[in-house]
C-alpha positions, 0 to 999 in steps of 0.5 A: 110122547117123550123123546130122550134121544139127543140126536133125534131131538136135534130136529126140534131145535129152534134153528130148525123150526119154521114157526112157533105155536102160541098157546093160551088158556082162560077160565070163565067166571063159572069155571069153564076152561078155554084153550087155544093154540095159534100159529102164524105160519112162516110169515108171523 
């Protein structure tokens, strides 16, 4: 979903977030993809 309404986007500003997700992606020698999303919660 793509949100284009600037007023609605305000709720996603950095100052409103309690935590930040940390993405990662890796590819093996045989071409298999691995993806991960880590979050430390409110105490990260």
